[in-house]
PLY file of the C-alpha trace (Angstrom):
ply
format ascii 1.0
element vertex 303
property float x
property float y
property float z
element edge 302
property int vertex1
property int vertex2
end_header
0.00 0.00 0.00
2.84 2.37 0.76
4.37 1.78 -2.70
1.07 2.45 -4.37
0.60 5.73 -2.51
4.15 6.82 -3.43
3.55 6.21 -7.09
0.38 8.24 -6.94
2.15 11.25 -5.39
4.90 11.02 -7.99
2.40 10.97 -10.76
0.69 14.00 -9.28
4.00 15.82 -9.07
4.75 15.01 -12.68
1.33 16.27 -13.68
1.86 19.52 -11.78
5.27 20.03 -13.34
3.82 19.36 -16.76
1.09 21.89 -16.17
3.65 24.48 -15.03
5.79 23.86 -18.07
2.80 24.17 -20.36
1.75 27.38 -18.65
5.23 28.84 -18.97
5.42 27.84 -22.60
2.03 29.40 -23.32
3.01 32.55 -21.40
6.29 32.78 -23.30
4.48 32.21 -26.59
1.93 34.91 -25.84
4.65 37.30 -24.66
6.61 36.66 -27.83
3.73 37.74 -30.07
3.62 41.51 -30.61
1.36 43.61 -32.80
2.73 46.81 -34.39
0.07 49.30 -35.47
-0.27 50.72 -38.97
0.99 54.14 -37.83
3.87 52.66 -35.78
7.33 51.24 -36.25
8.86 48.69 -33.88
12.44 48.80 -32.57
13.59 45.32 -31.53
16.33 45.02 -28.88
18.19 41.84 -28.04
19.74 41.82 -24.55
19.42 45.62 -24.53
21.12 46.22 -27.90
19.34 47.48 -31.01
18.59 44.59 -33.33
16.25 45.77 -36.09
13.28 47.95 -37.02
10.05 46.19 -37.93
7.00 47.52 -39.74
3.28 47.19 -38.98
1.71 43.77 -38.42
2.11 40.68 -36.23
5.68 40.29 -34.95
7.39 37.67 -32.80
10.22 38.14 -30.35
12.01 35.98 -27.83
10.70 36.90 -24.38
13.25 37.94 -21.75
15.97 38.02 -24.37
14.23 40.54 -26.65
11.84 43.44 -26.31
10.17 45.86 -28.72
9.65 49.64 -28.60
6.76 51.09 -30.58
7.30 54.53 -32.14
4.39 56.71 -33.33
5.09 57.89 -36.88
2.09 60.21 -37.20
2.32 64.00 -37.13
2.05 65.16 -33.57
1.47 68.46 -31.79
3.37 69.89 -28.85
2.07 72.89 -26.96
4.76 75.43 -26.09
3.75 77.04 -22.76
3.38 80.86 -22.62
6.49 82.80 -21.68
7.39 86.46 -21.21
9.77 87.88 -23.81
11.32 91.35 -23.94
11.20 92.89 -27.41
13.84 95.12 -28.95
12.02 98.25 -27.78
11.88 96.92 -24.18
8.23 95.84 -24.14
7.35 92.64 -22.29
5.05 90.41 -24.33
3.50 87.07 -23.48
4.00 84.54 -26.30
2.95 80.93 -26.76
2.97 78.59 -29.73
2.32 75.06 -30.95
4.79 72.83 -32.81
3.74 70.27 -35.42
6.38 67.58 -35.91
6.74 64.07 -37.31
9.28 61.34 -36.63
11.07 60.28 -39.78
13.73 57.94 -38.32
12.45 56.02 -35.26
15.90 54.67 -34.37
17.45 58.14 -34.00
14.32 59.52 -32.29
14.69 56.89 -29.53
18.46 56.60 -29.18
19.68 60.14 -29.97
17.57 62.02 -27.38
16.22 60.91 -24.02
12.97 62.94 -23.95
12.24 64.31 -27.37
9.08 66.21 -26.49
10.68 68.06 -23.57
13.72 68.82 -25.74
11.65 70.29 -28.55
9.59 72.42 -26.12
12.70 73.89 -24.55
14.25 74.47 -27.96
11.09 76.19 -29.19
11.01 78.49 -26.15
14.65 79.44 -26.61
14.18 80.08 -30.32
11.09 82.20 -29.63
13.04 84.39 -27.24
15.80 84.87 -29.80
13.50 85.66 -32.72
11.00 87.89 -30.90
13.72 89.60 -28.89
15.22 90.99 -32.11
11.93 92.63 -33.17
9.99 95.67 -32.05
6.48 95.30 -30.71
4.87 96.59 -33.91
6.93 94.18 -35.99
5.97 91.25 -33.77
2.29 92.03 -34.06
2.38 92.38 -37.84
4.94 89.68 -38.73
3.57 86.45 -37.31
4.10 84.65 -40.59
7.78 85.63 -40.57
8.13 84.47 -36.95
6.52 81.14 -37.83
8.81 80.65 -40.81
11.99 81.54 -38.89
11.04 79.25 -35.99
10.23 76.33 -38.26
13.51 76.65 -40.14
15.63 76.85 -36.96
13.83 73.99 -35.20
13.84 71.78 -38.28
17.61 72.13 -38.60
18.16 71.56 -34.87
15.94 68.45 -34.67
17.20 66.84 -37.87
19.80 64.84 -35.92
16.96 63.41 -33.82
15.33 61.90 -36.91
12.35 64.26 -36.82
10.90 66.90 -39.13
9.22 70.07 -37.87
6.42 70.68 -40.36
5.23 74.02 -39.03
5.01 76.27 -36.00
2.08 78.52 -35.19
2.38 81.43 -32.77
-0.98 81.50 -31.03
-0.77 84.70 -29.01
1.44 87.75 -28.69
-0.03 89.71 -25.79
1.54 93.06 -24.79
0.83 94.59 -21.34
-2.68 95.89 -20.65
-1.70 99.59 -20.69
-0.11 99.17 -24.11
-3.16 97.25 -25.31
-5.41 100.13 -24.21
-3.15 102.67 -25.93
-3.14 100.59 -29.10
-6.92 100.33 -28.97
-7.26 104.11 -28.67
-4.81 104.62 -31.52
-6.70 102.14 -33.65
-9.99 103.91 -32.93
-8.48 107.30 -33.83
-7.06 105.91 -37.06
-10.43 104.45 -38.00
-12.13 107.80 -37.33
-9.54 109.63 -39.44
-9.92 107.07 -42.21
-13.69 107.45 -42.11
-13.38 111.24 -42.26
-11.04 110.97 -45.25
-13.44 108.62 -46.99
-16.33 110.99 -46.41
-14.31 113.96 -47.68
-13.24 111.96 -50.72
-16.84 110.96 -51.34
-18.03 114.55 -51.15
-15.26 115.67 -53.49
-16.08 112.95 -55.99
-19.78 113.83 -55.78
-18.98 117.51 -56.41
-16.79 116.58 -59.37
-19.53 114.38 -60.75
-22.07 117.21 -60.37
-19.65 119.57 -62.10
-19.12 117.13 -64.95
-22.88 116.62 -65.23
-23.44 120.41 -65.37
-20.77 120.75 -68.05
-22.33 117.95 -70.06
-25.79 119.55 -69.77
-24.39 122.92 -70.84
-22.56 121.34 -73.75
-25.74 119.54 -74.73
-27.74 122.75 -74.62
-25.05 124.58 -76.63
-25.04 121.88 -79.26
-28.83 121.93 -79.33
-28.86 125.71 -79.83
-26.27 125.43 -82.58
-28.26 122.71 -84.29
-31.48 124.79 -84.08
-29.65 127.89 -85.35
-28.16 125.92 -88.21
-31.57 124.49 -89.03
-33.17 127.97 -88.94
-30.40 129.38 -91.12
-30.86 126.60 -93.63
-34.64 127.20 -93.64
-34.19 130.95 -94.14
-31.68 130.31 -96.89
-34.09 127.95 -98.64
-36.96 130.45 -98.31
-34.76 133.29 -99.57
-33.56 131.26 -102.52
-37.12 130.26 -103.34
-38.32 133.86 -103.09
-35.49 135.10 -105.29
-36.15 132.38 -107.80
-39.94 132.45 -107.98
-41.05 135.90 -106.76
-38.34 138.36 -107.85
-40.17 139.50 -111.01
-43.57 139.80 -109.28
-42.00 141.77 -106.47
-40.58 144.32 -108.94
-43.93 144.65 -110.66
-45.72 145.13 -107.36
-43.26 147.85 -106.47
-43.98 149.69 -109.73
-47.68 149.38 -109.17
-47.29 150.87 -105.73
-45.51 153.86 -107.29
-48.23 154.30 -109.93
-50.95 154.04 -107.34
-49.35 156.71 -105.21
-48.90 158.96 -108.27
-52.48 158.65 -109.42
-53.69 159.25 -105.93
-52.03 162.65 -106.03
-53.64 163.34 -109.46
-50.27 163.78 -111.03
-50.09 163.64 -114.77
-47.29 161.63 -116.26
-46.66 161.23 -119.90
-44.90 158.03 -120.64
-43.79 156.51 -123.92
-45.98 153.97 -125.52
-43.39 151.29 -125.06
-42.99 151.94 -121.32
-43.02 149.06 -118.90
-45.77 150.80 -117.03
-48.13 150.14 -119.85
-47.09 146.59 -119.87
-47.69 146.45 -116.16
-51.14 147.93 -116.56
-51.81 145.59 -119.36
-50.95 142.73 -117.11
-53.75 143.77 -114.82
-56.26 143.35 -117.62
-57.35 147.02 -117.76
-57.49 149.22 -120.83
-54.83 151.87 -121.20
-56.42 155.22 -122.00
-54.56 157.75 -124.11
-53.76 161.03 -122.49
-55.23 164.12 -124.20
-52.80 166.81 -125.14
-53.57 170.36 -124.11
-52.94 173.12 -126.40
-49.68 174.79 -125.96
-48.10 171.81 -124.25
-45.54 169.85 -125.93
-45.81 166.14 -125.62
-42.95 164.82 -123.63
-41.22 162.17 -125.48
0 1
1 2
2 3
3 4
4 5
5 6
6 7
7 8
8 9
9 10
10 11
11 12
12 13
13 14
14 15
15 16
16 17
17 18
18 19
19 20
20 21
21 22
22 23
23 24
24 25
25 26
26 27
27 28
28 29
29 30
30 31
31 32
32 33
33 34
34 35
35 36
36 37
37 38
38 39
39 40
40 41
41 42
42 43
43 44
44 45
45 46
46 47
47 48
48 49
49 50
50 51
51 52
52 53
53 54
54 55
55 56
56 57
57 58
58 59
59 60
60 61
61 62
62 63
63 64
64 65
65 66
66 67
67 68
68 69
69 70
70 71
71 72
72 73
73 74
74 75
75 76
76 77
77 78
78 79
79 80
80 81
81 82
82 83
83 84
84 85
85 86
86 87
87 88
88 89
89 90
90 91
91 92
92 93
93 94
94 95
95 96
96 97
97 98
98 99
99 100
100 101
101 102
102 103
103 104
104 105
105 106
106 107
107 108
108 109
109 110
110 111
111 112
112 113
113 114
114 115
115 116
116 117
117 118
118 119
119 120
120 121
121 122
122 123
123 124
124 125
125 126
126 127
127 128
128 129
129 130
130 131
131 132
132 133
133 134
134 135
135 136
136 137
137 138
138 139
139 140
140 141
141 142
142 143
143 144
144 145
145 146
146 147
147 148
148 149
149 150
150 151
151 152
152 153
153 154
154 155
155 156
156 157
157 158
158 159
159 160
160 161
161 162
162 163
163 164
164 165
165 166
166 167
167 168
168 169
169 170
170 171
171 172
172 173
173 174
174 175
175 176
176 177
177 178
178 179
179 180
180 181
181 182
182 183
183 184
184 185
185 186
186 187
187 188
188 189
189 190
190 191
191 192
192 193
193 194
194 195
195 196
196 197
197 198
198 199
199 200
200 201
201 202
202 203
203 204
204 205
205 206
206 207
207 208
208 209
209 210
210 211
211 212
212 213
213 214
214 215
215 216
216 217
217 218
218 219
219 220
220 221
221 222
222 223
223 224
224 225
225 226
226 227
227 228
228 229
229 230
230 231
231 232
232 233
233 234
234 235
235 236
236 237
237 238
238 239
239 240
240 241
241 242
242 243
243 244
244 245
245 246
246 247
247 248
248 249
249 250
250 251
251 252
252 253
253 254
254 255
255 256
256 257
257 258
258 259
259 260
260 261
261 262
262 263
263 264
264 265
265 266
266 267
267 268
268 269
269 270
270 271
271 272
272 273
273 274
274 275
275 276
276 277
277 278
278 279
279 280
280 281
281 282
282 283
283 284
284 285
285 286
286 287
287 288
288 289
289 290
290 291
291 292
292 293
293 294
294 295
295 296
296 297
297 298
298 299
299 300
300 301
301 302
């Protein structure tokens, strides 16, 4: 009976050991299976030394002997905390910014710098102080694009050895002291009022010029109208005169002679005219008989 019990315990021990071994093997197998995301790259280390870089997908490593670091390859944003900077004209401004960067070489990003994000924040703050400190307040407020470009260029060159690329930097705020802000606001309001006054004056001047031009155009139109009417009247008078000269010249001369004869006869004046005188012809034209004039004795007939 004692032998049988001993064999049973031994079998149990073997079973337990087998279960432990299976559990360890399963644990090691699970630990050796790693998944690298689509936006990641994996750095594999063997006994603490860099071994290789693996891409996205299902990867296997040897537990305990190897481990894998995942590196995010997407564009990322770092907020640069606000800081006070003294400008060239000794004005203290509060400036903050954001940095957009992307890791291009995961090996250098992990092994060349201990804390990349802290390093880039400190570098951005230092660069901001250098760039803004060389500008006046007015230049800072009106040259944000230039500040962004200068910062991006400096940071991109400085972080190149870390295997990263700084895509862009955006200065979010440049806040001068409150008293300067109030003075700038008053100045801006005064400039707007002056600009509005100039616009109104310009508008009135343009309106006056337009009225003047309209008056000149009306006067020119009236002058041309008068000239056209005068020319038309002159042409009409000329046509009437030419028609009268052409068609009524002879009748007008006859009427004039008749007027003379009528006035003469009205005064009972005796006139002896030749038989071939135009007066007779004129009288004959009227359809009346021409009576001969009796000669008195002692008077000589005037030839």
